[in-house]
N, C-alpha and C positions, 0 to 999 in steps of 0.2 A: 566491591570488596573481593579481592583476589586472593586464593589459595596461597600461603608460603609458608611452608614449615620454619620452625626455629632451629638456624642452621648452625651445626657444632662444627663443622668444617667446610672445605670449599665442596660445591657439586660436583659430582662427575657429568659425564656427558650424557650417561644413561638415565641419571636422576633426575637433570633438569629436562631432560626429554618427557618423562615421566610426568613430571611437575606440569609442565608444558600443555602435555596432553589432556590431563585431569582438566585444567581450569578450559579450554578450548571445549572440550566434550560440554562439559556442566555450562556453559556459556551458550552452546548452541539448545541444550536440553530446556535451560530458561527461556530463550527465544521464543521456540514452540509453544511452551506451556502458557507462555502469553497468550500466543494466538489462538490458541484452544480453549482458552479459559472459559468461555461462557458455553463451552461443550461437555468438559470433562473435570471431575475433580481429581487430582492426583494426588496420591498419600504414600507417604515412607513411613515403611514399618519404626514404631517406637520414637519418628522424629518429627511426624506433623503432616500437615496438608497444604494444597495451593488450591484454594479454589476461588471464585469471584464473590466480592462483597457486595450486597444490594444496598442501593443508595436508597434516599426517601421515599421515593414513589415505587419501589420494589424491584427495579430494574437492574441487571447487574452492570456496574460500572466498570471501565476499564481498570486493570490491575494496578493498585498503587505500588510505588517503588517498595515500600516497607513487606508488602506481599510477596512479591519476588526474594526480597532478602531471607525472609522467612524459609522460602522455600530452597533457596541456597542451603542456607544453614541445615536444611534438613538433609538435602544431599551430600554436604560437606561431612554430617554428624554419622551418616550412612560409611561412608568412606573411613574416617577416624575409628570406628568401631572397628574395622579390619586393621589398621594400622596398631590399636592397642592390643588386639589378639596375636600381633605380631611382634610385638614388645618394642612399640616404640621408644620405649625410654632408654634402651641402649644404644640405640643410633638414629637419630631422626632421619635423615636424608635415605640411609639404608632402609630404611622401613617404609619410608614412603614408596619408593619403588617396589618394595615386595608388595604394598597394600594396592598398589595400581595394577601389578601382574594378577593380584587376585581378584580383584575387583572391575577390571576395565571391561570383561565381557559382558559384564550385568549392566554397566553403564552406557554399553553401545547398543544393548537390548533396549534400554528405555528411549535412547535417542531412534532409534529405528523404529519402535513403536510408535511413537509421536511423529516421527516423518509419514508412516502409513495413516494414521489417524487423521493426518494432514491433506494426504493424498486423496483419500476415499472419503465419499459422503457418508453421513449418518443413515442407517438403516430405519432407523424408525425417530418418528416425533416424540420428545420427551418434554414434559414438563419442567423438570430440572435438571441438571447437568448429572452424568453418569460417573460414579466412583469406580477408580480404577486403581488397584495397588501398583504403584509404578517398579516395585524392586522385588515383586513375586509373581507367582502365578497369578491369572486372573480369569474369571469368566468370560466366555466367549462375548463377543462387541461384534455386536449386528452392524454391518456398512453394506455401501451399495458399490459398484462399479460398472458405469455406463447401464445403469438399470439393473444390473444383475445382483440378487443378494448375494453377500458375502458374511463369513463369520471370521473375524480375529481372534485367535488363542494364545494364551502364555503358558508356558511349561505344562502345557494339556498331556495327559497320558494317551497315549496310542501304541495298541496291543496286535493290530491287524499288521504284524511284519513278516518277512519270508522265515527269519529266524524263530519267530512265536515268544520273543523277546520282547518286553514293554521300553519304550523310551518317551522322554520326553524333550521334543525339539523347542527351541527358544521361542520360535514365534510361528504361526499355522495360520493361512488363509486356506479357507475352504468354502465349499456351497452349502455344507451342513455344519449345524450346531456341534455335534460329535464328530470330528474329521476321520474320515478313513481314505484307505489310497483311491477309492474311486471320487471320493469329493475332494481332495487337497489341491489347491490350486498352487500354493507357494508354500516351502518351508525355507525359514532362514535360520540359520545358526550363527550366532554373532560371538560365540567363545572359541573360535578356532586357535590353534596354537600360534605363538609370536609370529613365526616365519612359516611360508607354505614352499612345501618340498614336495619331493615325489612320493615319499611315504607317507606324507599327510595326504595329497590327493588321493592315492588308493585307497586310505583308511575313509577318508569322505565319501568317496564313489562306493565302499563296501555299506557304509552308512544309508547313503540314498538308495541303494539296490535294497536295502533291507526294507526300507520303509516303501519300497515300489514307486519311487517317485519318479516323474514323467521328465525327460530330458529337460534341463534347463530349469527346471521348477524348484529345484535344491541349490540354495545360495550360500556360501560361507565367506565369513570375513577374514581376511589377513592383517596383522598390525603390523607389518613389514613390507617394503615394496616387493611386489610380485615380479619375477625375472620373467620376459616373455617367451621362454620355453616351458613355463609353467603355465602360464595363461593358455598358450597352445594345446598344452596338456589338458587343462581343466575344459575347454571348448569341446575336446575329441570325447571327454568322457561324461559331457551332456552336464558340465556343474558351471553355475556362474560363479563369480569371484568378484567381491568387492574390496580393491585394496584400499584400506583407510589411511594406510600412511600417504599415499597418492591423495587423497582427499584433506589431510591434516595439514600438508604442506603447501596447498596450492592458495591458503589464505581466505578470507572472505567467510560468507556464512558455510558452516559446516554442513547444517542441516540441509540447506539448499542443495550443496554438491552431493550429499548422500541420496536426496530425494532424486537429483538428476541420474545417479546411477541405478537407482531402484526403480525410476522410472521407465526407463528404457528396458527394462526386463517385464513389464506392464504388457508392451506388444506380446511377448511371449505369454503372457499370464491369461490375458485375453483371448489368444487363439486357444489356449488349452481349455479356458474357462466354456466356449463353446463347443468345444468336444465333446468335454464331459456333459455338457446339457444335449447335445444331440446323437450320442451314441454310446454314452458311459465310457470309465477311466479305459477299459478294457474290453469294452463291449464291441469294437468295430475295427474298421481300417486305423492305421498310426498314422496321421498325416501332420502331427505338430512337432 
């Protein structure tokens, strides 16, 4: 089932790219949801849930095609809701691009959430799958990385900032259920602006500094190709950048490509985690 708006005129290049990005990312979300079906129940507000169905002996069977289609419909319904709010009736193609601009950060957040859940091990044994709201904030999920206990939070409120202003990062990995600068291992912001520029980098560096983020523990996404000079600038500022355009144009499994890009950062994450456990975030020499 492929998403394709009712065309009223020829698609522009930007409209076509928006439609194709939407389809590719939703397909990647569905593949990961299928792989994680025995561990987690994914819900979409007002649209439905994707969960394993027990067979006759009570065990969860592999997800049937109709289950995946139902979850796909739920994701499409979320997107269509944004289209309706933007007045889709006036211009189908134009509304599609505007709706994607409005929601693509959230879809990237869901994809990243599933990638992390796939990369990290469940923290505690549960008798039934854990329910997660795929589009809204969720309670901390207990996970483990190389035997270390971690908590993954979505849209959690953080108040311990330099400015004293509260903020809600998209995704936070920490060694405590309530993340603080002393326990945060990784911050991931999926809703970066369309194109990474010098001003955006400086702005994101300010956010990372306000959150007291350790170098390379703050990750941002760019929806357009990142120029080499901006990659180098991000490196100098201690910011990790994920080039989503590069991932989307590679073809193949987007989820696997994103896992590879995030996975290379787990080397740094593990070093930071070891430092937190050894001396505390600001409690000793900075070696990370």
